[in-house]
Structure formats: structure tokens, C-alpha cells
C-alpha positions in Angstrom: 113.1 152.5 110.7 115.0 150.8 113.4 118.8 150.4 113.3 118.5 146.6 113.0 116.5 146.9 109.8 119.0 149.3 108.3 121.9 147.1 109.1 120.1 144.1 107.6 119.5 146.1 104.4 123.1 147.1 104.3 124.3 143.5 104.7 121.9 142.2 102.1 122.7 144.7 99.5 126.4 144.4 100.2 126.2 140.6 99.7 124.5 141.1 96.3 126.0 144.2 94.7 129.7 144.0 95.7 130.4 140.6 94.0 128.4 141.5 91.0 130.0 145.0 90.7 133.6 143.6 91.1 132.9 140.8 88.5 131.7 143.4 86.0 134.4 145.9 86.7 137.2 143.3 86.2 135.5 142.1 83.0 134.5 138.6 84.3 130.7 138.4 84.2 129.0 135.1 83.5 129.2 134.1 79.8 125.5 134.0 79.3 125.1 137.6 80.3 128.3 139.0 78.6 126.6 140.0 75.4 123.6 141.4 77.3 125.8 143.6 79.5 128.3 145.0 76.9 130.2 147.2 77.6 131.0 145.4 80.9 133.6 147.4 82.8 131.7 150.8 82.8 128.6 149.0 84.0 130.6 147.4 86.8 132.0 150.7 88.0 128.5 152.2 87.8 127.1 149.4 89.9 129.8 150.0 92.5 129.2 153.7 92.6 125.5 153.0 93.0 126.3 150.7 95.9 128.5 153.4 97.5 125.4 155.5 97.9 124.1 153.0 100.5 126.8 153.3 103.2 127.1 157.0 102.7 123.4 157.5 103.2 122.4 154.8 105.7 125.4 154.3 108.0 125.2 157.8 109.7 121.5 157.4 110.1 121.8 153.9 111.6 124.5 155.1 114.0 122.3 157.9 115.2 124.5 160.7 114.0 123.6 164.4 114.1 121.2 165.7 111.5 123.9 167.7 109.7 126.1 164.6 109.3 123.1 162.6 108.0 122.3 165.4 105.5 126.0 165.5 104.4 126.0 161.7 103.9 122.8 161.9 102.0 124.2 164.6 99.7 127.4 162.7 99.1 125.4 159.5 98.5 123.2 161.3 96.0 126.3 162.5 94.1 127.7 159.0 94.0 124.4 157.5 92.9 124.1 160.1 90.1 127.6 159.3 88.9 126.7 155.5 89.0 123.5 156.0 87.0 125.4 158.1 84.5 127.9 155.3 84.0 125.1 152.8 83.7 123.1 154.9 81.2 125.8 156.3 78.9 127.4 153.0 77.7 124.0 151.5 77.0 122.9 154.6 75.0 126.2 154.4 73.0 125.7 150.7 72.2 122.0 150.9 71.3 122.8 153.5 68.6 123.4 151.4 65.6 123.8 152.4 62.0 120.8 152.0 59.8 120.3 148.7 58.1 120.7 148.0 54.4 117.1 146.9 54.1 116.2 150.1 52.3 118.9 149.9 49.7 117.8 148.7 46.2 118.8 145.2 45.3 120.7 144.5 42.1 
């Protein structure tokens, strides 16, 4: 991939993910999506950590750095992405676990 394509990808993803991640991390998502995204703040931090993978992984490669630097950036970016995915997955798992309904209780 050429450096121009990599920089265009970094700019595009930055323009989309940074405002969304900051809005979620500060607790100010759009009203229509608030109930769908609960809990909001951990998802915002997870989105920002997932974004942090991109510069850590792509910037050394686009600048033509040494292979060891690119590998270290990829490893660090992978750790950031894993932490972000964990923050995105754990709150949703916690919220989807609901107590059983009372549909099976006998009626009086």
C-alpha cells in the first residue's frame, strides 16, 4: 500500500471515530442511540482504544520506519485493540444478562 492511501485511511478513520468516541466517553451520545448503547462511557473508551490501534500500527509503516519499529507498533496496537474490544464486549455482556421473566410463575 502506498503512503498516500495509508494517510487517507488514517484521516478518514480519525474524522469518524474520534468524535464518536469522545461523545460516548463523556456520556453525550445522540438521544435516539442512548438506550441502544447503554452503558455509554465504557463503550466510548473502548472505541477510543480501538482507534488508538490505527496510529500505533499504521504511522510507522507509512513513515517507512525500520521493520523492528513497525513490528513494535503492530504489537502495541494489537494490545490496544484487544483492550478496546474487551471494553466493548464486557458491558454488553453484562447488560444482556437479564433475570428470568415471571411468565412461568403460576397466576392467582
